Residue frames relative to the residue before (quaternion, step in Angstrom):
aa qw qx qy qz dx dy dz
M 1.0000 0.0000 0.0000 0.0000 0.00 0.00 0.00
S 0.0351 0.7953 -0.6032 0.0498 3.57 -0.98 0.86
L 0.2601 -0.7447 0.6003 0.1322 3.54 -1.17 0.77
F 0.0199 -0.8162 0.5775 -0.0030 3.59 -0.84 0.93
L 0.1132 -0.7623 0.6363 0.0348 3.53 -1.25 0.74
D 0.0013 0.8036 -0.5935 0.0434 3.57 -0.83 1.02
F 0.0151 -0.7863 0.6175 -0.0139 3.56 -0.92 0.94
S 0.0758 0.7925 -0.6001 0.0783 3.59 -0.82 1.01
S 0.0668 -0.8073 0.5863 0.0075 3.57 -1.14 0.63
I 0.1138 -0.7394 0.6577 0.0878 3.55 -1.26 0.58
V 0.0583 -0.8137 0.5778 -0.0228 3.61 -0.57 1.20
H 0.1244 -0.7815 0.6106 0.0318 3.57 -0.81 1.07
F 0.1715 -0.8406 0.5080 0.0769 3.61 -0.22 1.25
N 0.8287 -0.0627 0.1112 0.5450 3.60 0.74 -0.93
Q 0.0547 -0.7892 0.6116 0.0137 3.57 -1.13 0.62
E 0.1335 -0.8169 0.5595 0.0424 3.60 -0.69 1.08
D 0.7140 0.3955 -0.2481 0.5218 3.61 1.16 -0.35
N 0.5550 -0.5740 0.4784 0.3656 3.49 -1.30 0.37
F 0.6533 -0.5273 0.3686 0.3991 3.58 -1.24 0.28
D 0.6629 0.4836 -0.3239 0.4710 3.62 1.19 -0.39
G 0.6187 -0.5796 0.3234 0.4204 3.59 1.31 0.13
G 0.5652 0.6015 -0.3936 0.4047 3.59 1.23 -0.19
P 0.5961 -0.5844 0.4054 0.3725 3.61 -1.21 0.45
N 0.2953 -0.7170 0.6062 0.1768 3.53 -1.23 0.62
L 0.3673 -0.7673 0.4828 0.2081 3.57 -0.52 1.16
S 0.7592 0.2513 -0.1748 0.5744 3.57 1.14 -0.39
P 0.2522 -0.8079 0.5137 0.1406 3.58 0.14 1.30
R 0.0608 -0.7934 0.6054 0.0167 3.53 -1.08 0.71
E 0.4443 -0.6688 0.5233 0.2854 3.52 -1.18 0.54
S 0.0625 -0.7774 0.6249 0.0355 3.53 -1.15 0.63
N 0.0932 -0.8134 0.5742 0.0070 3.54 -0.54 1.20
I 0.2284 0.7663 -0.5585 0.2207 3.53 0.66 1.16
S 0.0556 0.8032 -0.5864 0.0892 3.60 -0.60 1.12
L 0.1728 -0.7706 0.6083 0.0797 3.53 -1.20 0.68
F 0.0346 -0.7872 0.6155 -0.0148 3.55 -0.83 1.02
N 0.0150 -0.8040 0.5942 -0.0198 3.56 -0.95 0.88
T 0.0395 -0.7859 0.6169 -0.0125 3.54 -0.93 0.95
S 0.0564 -0.7947 0.6043 0.0072 3.58 -0.91 0.97
L 0.0186 -0.7734 0.6331 -0.0272 3.54 -0.97 0.92
G 0.1511 0.8255 -0.5279 0.1304 3.56 -0.68 1.01
L 0.2788 -0.7208 0.6125 0.1658 3.51 -1.38 0.29
S 0.1301 -0.8148 0.5645 0.0255 3.59 -0.74 1.12
F 0.1430 -0.7746 0.6127 0.0643 3.55 -1.04 0.91
S 0.1415 -0.7719 0.6143 0.0818 3.57 -1.05 0.79
L 0.1951 -0.7940 0.5704 0.0785 3.55 -0.85 1.02
G 0.4580 0.6598 -0.5030 0.3191 3.60 -0.98 0.86
K 0.5646 -0.6387 0.4187 0.3129 3.54 -1.26 0.43
H 0.6416 0.5245 -0.3337 0.4493 3.62 1.22 -0.34
R 0.5070 -0.6834 0.4486 0.2734 3.51 -1.13 0.74
Q 0.7374 0.3718 -0.2114 0.5228 3.59 1.20 -0.47
L 0.5313 -0.6446 0.4505 0.3150 3.56 -1.03 0.83
A 0.5329 -0.6617 0.4292 0.3066 3.55 -0.95 0.88
D 0.6838 0.5053 -0.3024 0.4309 3.61 0.99 -0.76
S 0.7248 0.3619 -0.2470 0.5316 3.61 1.23 -0.13
Y 0.5247 0.6323 -0.4010 0.4051 3.56 1.29 0.27
L 0.3061 -0.7884 0.5086 0.1614 3.61 -0.41 1.23
N 0.5641 -0.6223 0.4296 0.3317 3.56 -1.06 0.78
E 0.6386 0.5356 -0.3313 0.4422 3.58 0.99 -0.82
E 0.6526 0.4983 -0.3145 0.4763 3.55 0.98 -0.84
K 0.6268 0.5441 -0.3313 0.4486 3.56 1.04 -0.78
E 0.6611 0.5010 -0.3064 0.4670 3.58 0.95 -0.91
N 0.6512 0.5078 -0.3167 0.4667 3.58 0.96 -0.84
Y 0.6368 0.5329 -0.3238 0.4534 3.55 1.03 -0.82
I 0.6608 0.5033 -0.3013 0.4682 3.57 0.95 -0.91
A 0.6527 0.5145 -0.3152 0.4582 3.58 0.96 -0.89
L 0.6521 0.5119 -0.3109 0.4649 3.57 0.99 -0.84
E 0.6345 0.5247 -0.3254 0.4650 3.56 1.01 -0.79
E 0.6489 0.5178 -0.3172 0.4585 3.59 1.01 -0.82
I 0.6448 0.5148 -0.3170 0.4676 3.58 0.99 -0.83
N 0.6468 0.5220 -0.3199 0.4548 3.57 0.95 -0.86
K 0.6513 0.5070 -0.3181 0.4664 3.58 0.99 -0.81
R 0.6588 0.5093 -0.3116 0.4577 3.58 0.98 -0.87
L 0.6545 0.5048 -0.3136 0.4674 3.59 1.00 -0.79
A 0.6444 0.5186 -0.3238 0.4592 3.56 0.96 -0.83
A 0.6657 0.4870 -0.2984 0.4802 3.58 0.97 -0.84
A 0.6340 0.5392 -0.3295 0.4458 3.57 1.04 -0.78
E 0.6380 0.5288 -0.3279 0.4536 3.59 0.97 -0.81
K 0.6500 0.4995 -0.3162 0.4774 3.58 1.01 -0.79
E 0.6588 0.5119 -0.3124 0.4542 3.57 0.99 -0.83
I 0.6159 0.5399 -0.3442 0.4590 3.58 1.02 -0.76
E 0.6578 0.5108 -0.3052 0.4618 3.55 0.92 -0.92
T 0.6466 0.5180 -0.3156 0.4625 3.58 1.02 -0.81
L 0.6702 0.4970 -0.2986 0.4634 3.57 0.95 -0.89
K 0.6198 0.5396 -0.3414 0.4562 3.57 1.04 -0.74
N 0.6762 0.5017 -0.2929 0.4530 3.56 0.95 -0.87
K 0.6415 0.5309 -0.3231 0.4497 3.58 1.18 -0.56
E 0.5765 0.6112 -0.3771 0.3896 3.58 1.18 -0.51
I 0.4377 -0.6900 0.5123 0.2643 3.57 -0.98 0.87
S 0.7117 0.4144 -0.2493 0.5095 3.56 0.94 -0.88
S 0.6164 -0.5657 0.4068 0.3668 3.53 -1.30 0.32
T 0.6822 0.4463 -0.2797 0.5070 3.57 1.23 -0.46
P 0.3912 -0.7420 0.4840 0.2494 3.63 -0.58 1.05
N 0.4707 -0.6537 0.5185 0.2868 3.55 -1.14 0.68
Q 0.2909 -0.8038 0.4930 0.1621 3.59 -0.15 1.28
E 0.6298 0.5358 -0.3453 0.4438 3.61 1.00 -0.74
L 0.6464 0.5141 -0.3146 0.4678 3.57 1.01 -0.83
I 0.6447 0.5263 -0.3192 0.4533 3.56 0.97 -0.87
I 0.6667 0.5005 -0.3035 0.4613 3.58 0.89 -0.94
T 0.6567 0.5145 -0.3111 0.4552 3.58 0.94 -0.88
E 0.6644 0.5067 -0.3026 0.4586 3.56 0.92 -0.90
L 0.6696 0.4955 -0.3009 0.4643 3.57 0.94 -0.86
D 0.6166 0.5380 -0.3489 0.4568 3.59 1.03 -0.73
E 0.6689 0.5097 -0.3054 0.4467 3.57 0.92 -0.89
R 0.7539 0.4240 -0.2123 0.4547 3.57 0.99 -0.83
Y 0.8522 0.2509 -0.0657 0.4544 3.58 0.81 -0.96
V 0.6018 0.5332 -0.3851 0.4531 3.63 1.15 -0.27
R 0.4706 -0.6808 0.4826 0.2866 3.55 -0.86 0.95
K 0.6656 -0.5508 0.3323 0.3786 3.53 -1.16 0.71
E 0.7118 0.4591 -0.2709 0.4573 3.59 0.90 -0.93
E 0.6601 0.4993 -0.3103 0.4676 3.61 1.25 -0.30
K 0.5936 0.6291 -0.3509 0.3588 3.56 1.21 -0.52
V 0.0276 -0.7643 0.6442 -0.0059 3.56 -1.02 0.96
T 0.2885 -0.7757 0.5389 0.1569 3.58 -0.70 1.06
P 0.2954 -0.7764 0.5269 0.1800 3.60 -0.48 1.13
T 0.4198 -0.6714 0.5408 0.2838 3.57 -1.22 0.52
N 0.1501 -0.7717 0.6097 0.1017 3.55 -1.23 0.43
N 0.7541 -0.4027 0.2604 0.4488 3.56 -1.31 0.05
A 0.6332 0.5684 -0.3301 0.4086 3.57 1.11 -0.68
N 0.8046 0.2646 -0.1475 0.5106 3.59 0.95 -0.79
T 0.3994 0.7177 -0.4865 0.2976 3.63 1.20 0.09
A 0.6769 0.4911 -0.2959 0.4616 3.58 0.88 -0.95
L 0.6529 0.5135 -0.3196 0.4560 3.58 0.99 -0.82
L 0.6659 0.4969 -0.3059 0.4648 3.61 0.89 -0.90
K 0.6349 0.5242 -0.3284 0.4629 3.56 0.99 -0.80
K 0.6527 0.5095 -0.3084 0.4683 3.58 1.00 -0.82
L 0.6599 0.5037 -0.3059 0.4661 3.59 0.99 -0.83
L 0.6585 0.5029 -0.3091 0.4668 3.58 0.97 -0.85
N 0.7069 0.4549 -0.2683 0.4704 3.59 0.85 -0.94
G 0.6868 0.4983 -0.2815 0.4480 3.57 1.13 -0.59
G 0.5240 -0.6686 0.3963 0.3484 3.58 1.26 0.01
Y 0.4438 0.6953 -0.4581 0.3312 3.57 1.20 0.42
I 0.7372 0.2875 -0.1771 0.5852 3.60 1.23 -0.45
N 0.1210 0.8091 -0.5559 0.1475 3.59 -0.36 1.26
V 0.3725 -0.6640 0.5911 0.2664 3.52 -1.41 0.16
Y 0.1754 -0.8286 0.5289 0.0537 3.58 -0.74 1.06
F 0.2109 -0.7785 0.5874 0.0669 3.54 -1.27 0.63
D 0.4999 -0.6164 0.5094 0.3326 3.53 -1.31 0.34
V 0.7242 -0.4444 0.3045 0.4306 3.58 -1.32 0.22
N 0.8631 0.0057 -0.0507 0.5025 3.57 -0.90 1.06
K 0.5732 0.5882 -0.3759 0.4292 3.60 1.17 0.51
T 0.2603 -0.7324 0.6020 0.1829 3.51 -1.28 0.49
R 0.4843 0.6414 -0.4446 0.3955 3.56 1.30 0.10
I 0.4358 -0.7108 0.4928 0.2491 3.56 -0.82 1.03
Q 0.4785 -0.6569 0.4971 0.3040 3.56 -0.95 0.85
D 0.5953 -0.5976 0.4013 0.3571 3.57 -1.05 0.79
G 0.6620 0.5333 -0.3099 0.4259 3.57 1.00 -0.76
S 0.6796 0.4853 -0.2863 0.4697 3.59 1.25 -0.31
L 0.4488 0.7007 -0.4565 0.3150 3.60 1.23 -0.06
N 0.6348 0.5294 -0.3362 0.4514 3.58 1.04 -0.69
T 0.5862 0.5672 -0.3652 0.4487 3.58 1.16 -0.56
I 0.6530 0.4998 -0.3104 0.4769 3.57 0.97 -0.87
N 0.6383 0.5242 -0.3254 0.4604 3.55 1.01 -0.78
T 0.6262 0.5341 -0.3313 0.4614 3.59 1.06 -0.72
L 0.6671 0.4852 -0.2982 0.4803 3.59 0.94 -0.89
R 0.6188 0.5466 -0.3398 0.4505 3.58 0.99 -0.81
Q 0.6975 0.4625 -0.2808 0.4698 3.58 0.81 -1.00
F 0.6098 0.5565 -0.3431 0.4480 3.57 1.06 -0.74
M 0.7017 0.4591 -0.2711 0.4727 3.60 0.91 -0.88
L 0.6147 0.5291 -0.3492 0.4692 3.57 1.12 -0.59
D 0.7002 0.4581 -0.2617 0.4809 3.56 1.05 -0.80
N 0.7601 0.2553 -0.1500 0.5785 3.59 1.26 -0.36
P 0.0975 -0.8706 0.4799 0.0470 3.61 0.48 1.19
T 0.6379 0.5324 -0.3432 0.4380 3.63 1.19 -0.24
L 0.6405 0.5342 -0.3235 0.4469 3.60 1.26 -0.23
N 0.2266 -0.7582 0.5987 0.1236 3.55 -1.20 0.64
A 0.2657 -0.7704 0.5625 0.1395 3.57 -1.22 0.47
E 0.1720 -0.7463 0.6349 0.1020 3.52 -1.15 0.77
L 0.2019 -0.7896 0.5735 0.0828 3.58 -0.79 1.06
I 0.0627 -0.7983 0.5990 0.0042 3.57 -0.80 1.03
G 0.2175 -0.7978 0.5538 0.0974 3.55 -0.64 1.15
Y 0.0945 -0.7948 0.5987 0.0319 3.57 -1.15 0.69
T 0.2068 -0.7358 0.6276 0.1481 3.54 -1.38 0.29
D 0.5412 -0.5611 0.4774 0.4055 3.57 -1.30 0.00
E 0.7120 -0.4927 0.3008 0.3996 3.60 -1.29 -0.01
T 0.5373 0.6137 -0.4224 0.3952 3.62 1.21 -0.13
G 0.7127 0.4241 -0.3230 0.4559 3.57 -1.15 0.57
T 0.5881 -0.5801 0.4321 0.3618 3.54 -1.28 0.37
E 0.6606 -0.5174 0.3680 0.4006 3.55 -1.24 0.41
K 0.6566 0.5128 -0.3096 0.4584 3.58 0.95 -0.90
R 0.6563 0.5118 -0.3001 0.4661 3.56 0.97 -0.92
N 0.6688 0.5116 -0.3033 0.4460 3.59 0.94 -0.84
I 0.6140 0.5396 -0.3493 0.4581 3.59 1.07 -0.69
V 0.6751 0.4885 -0.2912 0.4699 3.58 0.90 -0.97
L 0.6762 0.5028 -0.2966 0.4494 3.59 0.88 -0.95
S 0.6655 0.5020 -0.3112 0.4564 3.59 0.92 -0.85
Q 0.6476 0.5042 -0.3192 0.4739 3.59 1.05 -0.75
N 0.6469 0.5169 -0.3216 0.4593 3.59 0.99 -0.78
R 0.6248 0.5273 -0.3404 0.4644 3.59 1.07 -0.65
A 0.6552 0.4915 -0.3084 0.4838 3.57 0.97 -0.82
K 0.6372 0.5260 -0.3255 0.4597 3.58 1.04 -0.79
R 0.6218 0.5436 -0.3480 0.4435 3.62 1.02 -0.72
V 0.6603 0.4814 -0.3076 0.4875 3.60 0.94 -0.84
F 0.6080 0.5549 -0.3353 0.4582 3.57 1.06 -0.80
D 0.6746 0.5015 -0.2971 0.4529 3.60 0.85 -0.95
V 0.6511 0.5142 -0.3223 0.4558 3.59 0.97 -0.82
L 0.6663 0.5030 -0.3050 0.4582 3.59 0.91 -0.86
V 0.6477 0.5028 -0.3180 0.4760 3.58 0.98 -0.81
A 0.6579 0.4998 -0.3083 0.4714 3.58 0.96 -0.85
A 0.6808 0.4829 -0.2812 0.4736 3.58 1.18 -0.56
G 0.6979 -0.5229 0.2587 0.4154 3.59 1.24 0.22
I 0.5351 0.6016 -0.4258 0.4129 3.61 1.22 0.15
S 0.4938 -0.6738 0.4617 0.2982 3.59 -0.87 0.95
P 0.4762 -0.6808 0.4711 0.2964 3.62 -0.86 0.89
A 0.5751 0.5938 -0.3802 0.4148 3.59 1.20 -0.41
R 0.6843 0.4788 -0.2776 0.4748 3.59 1.22 -0.40
I 0.7272 0.3842 -0.2214 0.5239 3.60 1.27 -0.10
S 0.0206 -0.7589 0.6504 0.0264 3.55 -1.07 0.79
Y 0.0903 -0.8074 0.5821 0.0313 3.58 -1.16 0.49
F 0.1039 0.7667 -0.6328 0.0290 3.55 -1.26 0.44
G 0.4911 -0.6648 0.4861 0.2837 3.54 -1.32 0.32
G 0.2614 -0.7893 0.5401 0.1299 3.54 -0.85 0.99
G 0.4749 -0.6869 0.4328 0.3396 3.56 1.30 0.01
E 0.8105 -0.2273 0.1888 0.5058 3.57 -1.08 -0.75
D 0.3397 -0.7109 0.5791 0.2095 3.54 -1.04 0.86
K 0.1997 -0.8352 0.5064 0.0783 3.56 -0.12 1.32
S 0.5761 0.6040 -0.3815 0.3972 3.59 1.24 -0.17
V 0.6766 0.4650 -0.2766 0.4995 3.59 1.30 -0.28
S 0.3998 -0.7274 0.5073 0.2317 3.58 -0.88 0.92
E 0.7086 -0.4669 0.3231 0.4189 3.56 -1.31 0.25
G 0.6698 0.5233 -0.3019 0.4318 3.58 1.03 -0.68
A 0.7444 0.3263 -0.2012 0.5467 3.60 1.26 -0.15
R 0.0853 0.8500 -0.5138 0.0787 3.55 0.98 0.86
Q 0.6001 0.5908 -0.3668 0.3953 3.57 1.02 -0.79
L 0.6772 0.4976 -0.2936 0.4555 3.59 1.03 -0.75
A 0.6228 0.5483 -0.3408 0.4420 3.60 1.25 -0.29
R 0.6621 0.4941 -0.3027 0.4752 3.59 1.14 -0.61
K 0.3866 0.7433 -0.4233 0.3449 3.55 0.32 1.26
V 0.2450 -0.6774 0.6527 0.2345 3.47 -1.50 -0.08
T 0.1638 -0.7857 0.5928 0.0667 3.57 -0.83 1.05
F 0.3545 -0.7435 0.5393 0.1752 3.56 -1.31 0.34
T 0.0817 -0.7381 0.6652 0.0779 3.49 -1.25 0.63
I 0.1654 -0.8008 0.5729 0.0564 3.58 -0.59 1.18
R 0.0238 -0.7934 0.6079 -0.0170 3.56 -0.90 0.98
């Protein structure tokens, strides 16, 4: 509910010209004035406390985001309590709690699966065996979108295994000159190196070089030749 008061006036004191803009040989006074006063009471109906016409979109988005966080925290607190009650010992299993909460409340794009002792050897074998690679388009050093998850896997692997180092080897297909392929393959390896360093991996733990043309791939599988492979030591 709101109360408003408005007062406006138009005062005409004197006029020497005609209304068509021409001069008036016999000037005359004109005391025509207009006064207007408005007084009113306004009611707004609705379940929200703030008027829609004064509600900023940015504030609305922040409000919605805050509400979502509050709901996630409230649900997380209930889940923690449930997990604690499931524990046989008096000390709750913190790893189990974290894993359960990640599965339930971490958004898909935020989730990172950590490696453990059980799969460290398998991941190392897959990386060294060339089963997990980063791929590129023709004559490009831009990483394909589908290979970003591969880099994330290597990043998490190195974070979970701080004593291991990685060597990045870039390759090209058989098109292009030998000199061009050496430069392109090295630039591809350097691009992966830069992404890993920017993601928090120490540059002292990563080395890279260009391997030129991948001669193990036939002409019919050129896409598989444009890549960066890993060697974990």
